[in-house]
C-alpha positions as CSV (number, residue, x, y, z in Angstrom):
1,M,115.0,114.0,33.5
2,G,113.6,110.5,33.1
3,L,115.4,107.2,33.2
4,I,115.6,106.8,29.4
5,Q,117.1,110.3,29.0
6,L,119.5,109.6,31.9
7,A,120.8,106.5,30.0
8,D,121.7,108.6,26.9
9,K,125.1,107.5,25.6
10,G,124.9,104.4,27.8
11,T,122.9,101.2,28.5
12,L,119.3,101.0,29.6
13,F,118.3,97.7,31.3
14,L,114.6,96.9,31.1
15,D,113.7,94.1,33.5
16,E,110.5,92.1,33.1
17,I,109.9,93.5,29.6
18,G,107.0,91.1,29.2
19,E,105.0,93.0,31.9
20,L,105.1,96.2,29.8
21,P,101.6,97.4,28.9
22,L,100.7,97.7,25.2
23,N,100.4,101.5,25.3
24,L,104.0,101.8,26.7
25,Q,105.2,99.3,24.2
26,V,104.3,101.7,21.5
27,K,106.3,104.5,23.1
28,L,109.3,102.2,23.7
29,L,109.2,101.2,20.0
30,N,109.3,104.8,19.0
31,V,112.4,105.4,21.1
32,I,114.1,102.4,19.6
33,Q,113.1,103.2,15.9
34,N,113.5,106.9,15.9
35,K,116.2,107.3,18.6
36,E,114.2,110.1,20.2
37,L,111.6,110.7,22.9
38,T,109.0,113.2,23.8
39,K,108.4,114.0,27.4
40,V,104.9,113.7,28.9
41,G,103.2,117.0,28.1
42,G,106.1,118.1,25.9
43,T,106.0,119.1,22.2
44,T,109.7,118.8,21.3
45,T,111.6,115.6,20.7
46,I,114.9,114.8,22.4
47,P,117.5,112.7,20.6
48,I,118.5,109.6,22.4
49,D,121.5,107.3,21.9
50,I,121.2,104.2,24.0
51,R,121.9,100.5,24.1
52,I,119.0,98.4,25.4
53,I,119.2,95.1,27.3
54,A,115.8,93.6,28.0
55,A,115.1,90.6,30.2
56,T,112.0,88.4,30.9
57,N,111.1,85.0,32.2
58,R,108.0,84.9,30.0
59,N,107.6,83.4,26.5
60,L,107.4,86.6,24.3
61,Q,106.7,84.5,21.2
62,D,103.6,83.1,22.7
63,M,102.7,86.7,23.9
64,V,103.0,87.9,20.3
65,K,100.7,85.2,19.1
66,N,98.2,86.1,21.8
67,K,98.4,89.8,20.9
68,A,99.8,90.6,24.4
69,F,103.2,91.8,23.0
70,R,103.8,93.8,19.9
71,E,105.5,91.8,17.2
72,D,107.5,94.8,15.8
73,L,108.9,95.5,19.3
74,Y,109.7,91.9,19.8
75,Y,111.9,91.8,16.7
76,R,113.4,95.2,17.5
77,L,114.5,93.8,20.9
78,K,115.6,90.4,19.7
79,V,118.9,91.3,18.1
80,V,121.3,89.2,20.2
81,P,119.2,86.8,22.3
82,I,120.8,85.2,25.3
83,T,119.1,82.4,27.1
84,I,120.1,81.8,30.8
85,P,119.3,78.2,31.8
86,P,117.3,77.7,35.0
87,L,119.3,76.8,38.1
88,R,118.3,73.1,37.9
89,E,120.3,72.9,34.7
90,R,123.5,74.5,36.2
91,K,123.9,73.0,39.6
92,E,127.5,74.3,39.8
93,D,126.2,77.8,40.4
94,I,124.1,76.9,43.4
95,P,126.9,76.6,46.1
96,P,128.4,80.0,45.4
97,L,125.0,81.6,45.3
98,I,124.1,80.1,48.6
99,L,127.4,81.2,50.3
100,N,127.0,84.7,48.8
101,F,123.5,85.1,50.4
102,L,124.6,83.4,53.6
103,N,127.4,86.0,54.0
104,R,125.1,88.8,53.1
105,F,122.5,87.9,55.7
106,N,125.0,87.0,58.3
107,E,126.3,90.5,58.0
108,K,122.9,92.1,57.9
109,Y,121.6,90.3,61.1
110,N,125.0,90.1,62.8
111,Y,125.1,86.3,62.8
112,N,127.8,83.7,61.9
113,K,125.6,80.9,60.5
114,K,127.1,78.1,58.4
115,I,125.6,75.3,56.4
116,S,126.4,71.7,57.1
117,P,127.5,69.4,54.3
118,E,124.3,67.3,54.7
119,A,122.1,70.4,54.4
120,M,124.1,71.6,51.4
121,K,123.5,68.3,49.7
122,I,119.7,68.7,50.0
123,L,119.9,72.2,48.7
124,L,121.9,70.9,45.7
125,S,119.2,68.3,45.0
126,Y,116.4,70.8,44.9
127,N,115.0,72.0,41.6
128,W,114.7,75.7,42.6
129,S,111.7,76.6,40.5
130,G,112.0,80.1,41.8
131,N,115.6,80.3,40.7
132,I,117.9,82.9,42.4
133,R,115.0,84.7,44.2
134,E,114.0,81.5,45.9
135,I,117.6,80.8,47.1
136,E,117.8,84.3,48.5
137,N,114.5,84.1,50.3
138,L,115.2,80.6,51.7
139,I,118.7,81.5,53.0
140,E,117.4,84.7,54.7
141,R,114.7,82.6,56.4
142,L,117.2,80.0,57.6
143,V,119.6,82.6,59.0
144,V,116.9,84.4,61.0
145,T,114.9,81.3,62.2
146,T,117.5,78.6,63.0
147,N,118.7,78.5,66.6
148,D,122.2,77.1,66.1
149,D,125.1,78.5,64.3
150,I,125.1,75.5,62.0
151,I,122.2,75.1,59.6
152,N,121.6,71.4,59.5
153,R,119.7,68.9,57.5
154,Q,116.6,69.0,59.7
155,D,116.4,72.8,59.4
156,I,116.1,72.4,55.6
157,I,113.5,69.7,56.0
158,D,111.5,71.9,58.5
159,C,111.4,74.6,55.8
160,Q,109.5,72.1,53.6
161,L,112.0,72.7,50.8
162,V,111.5,69.4,49.2
163,S,109.0,70.0,46.4
164,I,106.1,67.6,46.6
165,G,103.8,69.4,44.3
166,D,100.2,70.3,44.8
167,Y,98.2,67.1,45.5
168,S,95.2,68.7,47.1
169,N,93.1,68.5,43.9
170,F,92.4,64.7,43.8
171,D,89.6,63.5,41.6
172,I,87.2,62.3,44.2
173,N,85.4,60.2,41.6
174,K,88.5,58.1,41.1
175,I,89.5,57.7,44.7
176,S,87.4,55.2,46.7
177,S,88.9,55.3,50.2
178,Y,91.3,57.1,52.5
179,K,93.8,54.3,51.9
180,N,93.8,55.0,48.2
181,I,94.3,58.7,48.8
182,I,97.3,58.1,51.0
183,A,98.7,55.7,48.4
184,E,98.3,58.2,45.6
185,Y,99.9,60.9,47.6
186,E,102.9,58.6,48.5
187,R,103.3,57.7,44.8
188,K,103.4,61.3,43.7
189,L,105.9,62.2,46.5
190,L,108.2,59.3,45.7
191,L,108.2,60.1,42.0
192,D,108.9,63.8,42.7
193,I,111.8,63.0,45.1
194,M,113.2,60.4,42.7
195,S,113.3,63.0,39.9
196,Q,115.6,65.2,42.0
197,C,118.0,62.4,43.1
198,K,120.7,60.1,41.6
199,S,120.3,57.2,44.0
200,T,118.3,55.6,46.7
201,Y,121.0,56.8,49.1
202,E,120.2,60.5,48.2
203,M,116.5,59.7,48.5
204,G,117.1,58.3,52.0
205,E,119.0,61.4,53.0
206,I,116.1,63.6,52.1
207,L,113.3,61.4,53.4
208,D,115.1,60.0,56.4
209,L,114.4,56.5,55.3
210,D,116.6,53.4,54.8
211,R,117.4,52.5,51.2
212,S,115.8,49.1,51.7
213,T,112.6,50.8,52.9
214,I,112.6,53.0,49.8
215,R,113.0,49.9,47.5
216,K,110.1,48.2,49.3
217,K,107.9,51.2,48.8
218,F,108.6,51.4,45.1
219,K,108.0,47.7,44.7
220,R,104.7,47.9,46.6
221,L,103.5,50.8,44.5
222,N,104.8,49.1,41.3
223,I,107.1,52.1,40.5
224,K,110.3,51.5,38.6
225,L,113.4,53.1,40.1
226,E,115.0,55.4,37.5
227,F,117.4,58.1,38.5
228,K,118.6,61.2,36.5
229,E,122.0,61.2,35.0
230,D,124.7,63.8,35.4
């Protein structure tokens, strides 16, 4: 008995629906429209009564335009759409997620690690482009690699958590010297950190710099200090 048949009279959760190949999209559409399925190699149909929840982090509308996702299946699935905002837009969810994974990995590896307030502050300021999976992976790494029972600010910095982007692809035709390369890198770094913080104090905590030093750097690079609002 396959998973769809096992879900009869219940709910079937289809994760990463955007990764489903076109040939399987046709079969899924048939199950939804006709409420029946035919097993591989079979000749008889089996009635199916299921509720479907489908999830994806891809833009299915764009996939439909590019012929990568069937339009008829898209509208069959889009009955009650629910959009879950990324973690950077719901910061209040970050601490309980961190503590949940911390407890899980402490139990798994027989540790009793805790996170210092300073370390938690940096974790809260991070954008978490990988969302929950990134939190899970980072907390496991911190639990198994830190030496002390308290995960501190330096441990977070050592993990290179602060996102500074990919600045390896400089346009060599526009950069005339090593000095200019460093200046451009510093500019991108400061702008990226500023976008994650609310004050020069927070920036100083992450970069381990005095607030006056940060202001001088912004003035030297002719960058306006503008912080995000709550």
